N, C-alpha and C positions, 0 to 999 in steps of 0.2 A: 372390792365392792364398788359399785357405781363407776365402772372403769371409764366409760366415755366422759362422764362429768369430771372425774379426777384428771384424765388426760388433758381435757380442755383447760382446767384450772392451772395445771402445771405449766401449760404453754403460756398462759397469761402471766404467770409469775416469771417465766423465763424471759418474756418480752420486756418486762419491767427491769429485770436484773441486768440485761445486756444493753438497755437503752443508753445512749450517750447523754440524753437529757430528758427530764420528765416535763412535758408540756401538755397543752390541751389536746393536741393530736394523739399523743401516746395514751393519755388517759381515756379518750374517746374510743380508741381502738381496743383497749383492755376491757372497757365497759361493754362494748359490743360483743366481744368474745364471752364475757361473763353472762350476758343476757341469753345468748344462743345456747350456752352450756346448761343453764338453769332451766330454760324452757324445755330443752330436750330431756331433762331429768324429771319433767312433769311438775315443776314448782309453779304455783299459781302465778298467772300473768301480772296481776296487780302487785303481788309481793315482789316479783322480779323488777317491775318498774320502780317501786319504792326503794328497793335496795340499790338499783343502778343510780338513782338520783342522789342517794346519800353518798355512795362511793365517789361519784363525780364531784359533788360539792365539797366533800371533806378533802379529797386529793388535791383540789385546785385552790381551796381557800384557807385551809388550816395551815398555820405556820409549823413546819416540821421540826420536831425536837431532834429527830434522827436526820440522816441525809435524805434527800428527796426520794430515792428508790426505796429505802427502808420504810419511809413514811407511807408510800402508796401501798406497799405490801402489807404493812400493819393495818391500814384502813380496810383493805380487802379481807384480811384475816378476821378483824373485829366485826365487820358487817355480815360475813358468812356465819360467824358465831351467833349473831343475833337471830338469824332465821333457822338455824339448825335445831335450836331448842336446848332445854336444860336437861341435866341428868338427874337421876333419883338416887339418893343415898341408900345403899343396901348394907346394913350393918352386918358384920361377921359375928353374930350372936345368936343364941337360941331363939327360934321364931317359927310361927306357922305361916305358910304361904298358900293362898288359894289362887289357882290358875283358871282364868275364864277366857272365853273366845268362841268364835263361830267355827263350824266344820271347815276343815281345809286350811286353817290358819297356821298349823304347825304346833298346836298347843301340846299334844301328847309328847312329841319328840323334844319340845322345849322343857318339859318336866324333867326328862332324863338329863338334858344338857345343864339345867339349873342345878340338879343334884350333883352332877360332875363338877360344876364350878365350886360349890361349897366343899365338896370332897377334896379338891385340890388345895383349898384354903385351910385344910386341917380340921374341918368340922365333920360331924357324923349326920348325913342326911338319910331320910327315909321317904318313900313315896306311897301315897294312897290313891287308888283309882276309884273315883266316884261316878264313873260313866258306866251305867248299866244298860244303855240303849244301843250302843254300837258294839257288836260282838267282837270286832277285831281290836277295839281300843285297849282292853285289858291285856290281851295276848301280846300286842305290840309293845305296850309299856313294860310288861313283865320281862320280855326279852331284852329290852334296852337296859333295864335295871340290873338284870343278871349279868349282862356283859361288863358292867362297871362295878359289880359287887355292892349294889345298893339294895337294902331290904325293901320288899314290895308287899302291899296289902290290897286286896280287892274283895268282892262279894263272896268269892269262893273261900276266902280265908276265914270268914266268920259265919257263912251260911245265911246272911241277911239279904233281903231284896230292896229294903228301903234305903234310899241314898243317905239320909241323915244318920241312920243307925250304922251304916257301913263306915262313914266318916268318924263317928264317935268311937266305934270299936278300933279303928285304925289308929287314931290319936292316942287311945289308951294303950294299945299294943306297943306303940313306939314312944312311950313316955320318956324313956332314957336317951332318946336321940335328940340331937341339937336342932335339926331342921326337919320339919314335917311339911312335905309338899303335897297338896291335894289337887288332883286333876279332875275338874268338874266336866260334866257333859256339854258338848257343843251342839249347836243347831244350825240349820241353814239360814236362819234369820233370827232377829231379836223377838222370839216368841214369848208370850206372857208366861207360859209354863217354865221355860228356861230361866227367865228373870226371877220368878218366884222361888225356884229351886235354889239358885245361888244365893238369893237373899236369906233363905232359911238357914243355909249352911253358914253364911256370914254371921247371922245373929247368934247361932248356937256356938260356933267355933271361936268367934272374935279373932280372926287371924290378924297378925301384925301387918302382913302385906297382902294386897289383892292386886295381882298382876293381870293385865289384859294383854292377850297375845294377838298381834295383827300381822297379816301377810303384807309385805312391802308392795306387792303388785297392785294393791287397791289404790295406791297413790293418794290423791287428794281426798278420797272418801274416808281416809283414816280418821279425820276429825269428826265425822258423823258418828262412826262407831265408838270412838273414844268418849264422846259426849253422852251417847245413849247408855253405855255401861257405867260411866261415872255417875249419871243421874240415878241409876238403879241401885248400885252397891257402893259407890265411892271408891274408885280404883286409886291405888297408891303409886302405880307405875305401869309402864308399857314395855312389852318385849316385841320388837319388830323382827320378823323372821324373813328368810329367803332374800336377804340383801345381796346375795351373790348372783341372783338369777333374774333381775328385772331392771328395766330402765326407769321405773317409777319410784325407786327408793327415795329420791330427792323430794318427790311429792309427798310421800308418807311422812318423812322426817319433818318437813316444814309444816305439814297439816297438823301433826301432833303438837308442834311448837305453838300453834295458835289456840290450843285448848289449855285448860288448867293442869294438864297432866305432864309429867316428865317421862323421859325414856330411861329404862333401867338397863336393858341388855339388847344386843343385836345378835341375831342368828345369821352366820356368814357362810354356812355350808351344810352338808348333810351329815357329816360326822359329829359324834357326841362332843368333840372338843372344839367344833366350829361355833364358838359362842363367846362373846366378850362383853365386858362392862361398857356401857356407853359413856364416854367422857368427851364432851364437845371439843375441848381444846386439842386433844390428841387426834380426834377424828378429823377435824378441819386441817390440822397440821399435816396429816398423811395425805389428805385429798389435794393439798397444795404442793406435795412433793417435798415437804420439809422433814419428813421422817418422824419416827416415834421410837427413838432409842430407849426411852424409859420403859415403854411397854415391852420392847424386845428383851431388855434386861429382866423385867418382871416375869416374862414368859420363861426365860432361862432359869430363873430361880424356882419356878413352879415345876419345870420339867427335869431340870438337871441337878438341882441342889448344889453339890460340891463343885461341879464344873462351871457354874454360873460366874464365879469369881474370875476364872481364867478367861471367860468370854468378855466380861467387862474390862478386864485388864488389857486384852488385846485391842479393844476399841480405843481405850484411853492412852495406851503407851505408844502405839504405832509400830512396835516391834513385832515382826511376824515372820517366823520361819515356816518351812514345810511341815515341821512337827506341829506347829501351832495350827496350820491350815488343816492338817489331818484331824486334830482335836475338834476344830470348829465344824468340819464336815460331819463328824460323828454327832456333835451337838445339834447341828441343823437337822440331821436325820431324825433325832428324837423330838425336835420341837414342832414338826409338822410341815405342811405344804410349803414348798419354796416360794411360791407366789405370795403367800401371806407374809413371809419374812421380808421379802424384797420391798413390800409396801411400807415397812417400818424403817427402812434405811433412808437417810437424808440424801437422796441421789439427785434431787433438783432437776436440772436440765438434761441429765443423762437420758439417752434414748433406750428405755427398757419396756417399750410398748409391745409385749409379747402376748400371743393368744395362749389358750390353755394347752394346746398340743406342744407349743414351744417350751412352755414351762415344764412339761413332762420330759421333753428331750433334755432340758437343763438338769432335772433331777437325775435322769439316767446317766448324764455326763458326770455328775458329781459322784455317783456310785463307782464309775469307771476310774475316776481320779483316785478314789480310796484304794482300789485294787492296785493301781500303778505305784502308789506310795508304799504299799505293803511289800513291793519288790525292791525297795530302796534300803540302803543301810542307814543307821542313825546319823552317821556323818553326812551322808548325802541329803538327808532331810533337814539337818541343821545348817548345812552350807551348800545350798543347791547350785552355787556358782562353780563348784568343782565338777559338775556333771558335764563331761565332754562326750565325744563321739562313741568311744568304747563303752563307757558307762551307760550312755543313752541306749545303745543296742542291747546291752545286757538287761537293763530294766524293762525294755519293750518285750524281749523274749520271755523274761520271767513272769510278766503280767499278762502275756497273751495279747498284747496290743502292738501298735506300730510306733516307730520313732516319732512320727508326726503327732500322735496322740500324747506321747510323753512331752514333747515340746509344747503342746497346747496347755498341758498342766503347768509347766514352768512359766509360760506366759501368763496364765491365770494367776499364779502365785505372785508374780511381779506386779500385776494390776492390783491385787488385793493388798499387797504390801504398800504400794503407793497410796491407795485409798486410806488405809489405816494411818499412815503418816500424815495424810491430809487432815483426817478427823482429829488427830492428836494435836497438830500444830495450829490448825485453824486457817492455813493458807488456802487461798482460792475461795473463801467464803465471806459472806457478809457477816459482820460481827453480831454477837448474840443480841437480839432485841431486848430492850429493857422490859423485865417482867414477863417475858415470853420465852419458853424453852424451845426455840426454833432457830435453826441455822439454814442458810440458803446457799448452795453451791453456785458459783458464777460460771461454771464451765458451759460453753455453748454446745448445742447439739451439732453433730456433724451432718452436713447436707449429703443426702444420698445421691 
C-alpha cells in the first residue's frame, strides 16, 4: 500500500543508516525527501511543513539517548505516527455494527470483509442488508457472504419493504450470533433522507459500533465526510478502503487524523481477506521498511494454526533446511499474496521494489520451487550440500525443470538461511530501539 510513499521513506531511512555522521546537511536532505514523499501522497502542505520543522528541530537539538542514527530514525518514526492518526479499539465481543458511507466507497464489500475478520477471530458473524434502493446491493452482499459461509438477511428474508422493519427482523433472526453487521444504504451525497434513515436505525438499534467507510482516493476530503457523518450519527470508527490503488491514501489517513475520529480498519485489496486492523505503530514500521514480524506471526496463527509455531521458530532460530523451506512455501501459499508478506519482513535497505507483474513471477517461481523439492529425497532436503552434478540432473529431470532452475532454488535457500541467521543473531542490524519493536538492517542497496 502507498508504494511510492513507502519506497521514499525507506530510502530516507537507508540514508540515515549508512551515513558516516549525522549533521545538518544529512538531516536537511532527509527532510527534503520526506517533504517530497508526503506531498506526492496528498498530505496537506501545511501539515507537511509542520512535520518537517519538528523533525529538523528534534533531530538537531535533542540530546540523543540512543546513538545519533537511531535518534533521527526514532524522531522520524514518532513524527509520522503523529500525523497518521490513532486506531480504534474494536473488542472481540458480541456487538451490533452499523456501516454507513456514500455510494462507491466500498461499503458493501467491507461488510463481508468485516464479517470475515470476526470469523477468523473465532466469533459468529451475521450480515443484514438494509439497502433497498440499489438492486445489486443485496445480491452482491449475499454472494460475498455465501462464499465465506456467513448468514445473510435482507428484505426477501422477511417480506418487508421498510428499512427499519428489515433491520429489526434481521437482528431478531440472528439473536444467537455474536456479531450483527448492518449494511445501510449509500447515496451520491450527504442527502437529508439518507441521514434521517441512518439516524432512525441508530436510535432503534443502538449499535455499539457505527463505522464510516471512506474511499482512500478522496484524499484530503476525508475529513469533510468524517465530520459530516460524525455530526449526524456520532461515528465510532472509520474504515478506509482501496488503500492499494491510489496515491491519495496518505491524504486520507492524515485528514482523518485531524478529526475526532480514529481508524478501525484498512481495505488493502479486492479479496475478502484483504482487510486489516489499523495499528499506527505497525503501519508506520512497515512504511519505513522496518517490517512487522508480529503481524506476520499473527497472520500465520489465523491461517495456519499448528504450522504457526514452526514459522515463528524458523524466524527466531535461524536454522533453516530445505525441508523448512518447503514448509514455509506451503505456509506462504496459504497466507496470501507474496507482496503483502514481503512488506512485513524487516528488509530495510534491500532492493525489493517490484511491480505487480514481478510479484506474480515471484509467486510462480515459488510454486516451481515446491515442485523441484518434491523430486528430492529427504536426505537432500535436510542436507542440500550433498547435491552434486548427478543429483542435480536427476532432480531436474524428475521435476521437469532445468539444472539452472534447481541451482536457483539452492541459491534461494542459501539466501533465506543467511537471512534467518541474521534475524536470529541480530548481526548487521541497529539494536532494538527502546520501547519500539523495530529493527533496521544496515545492508546497503547495491548500485545497478
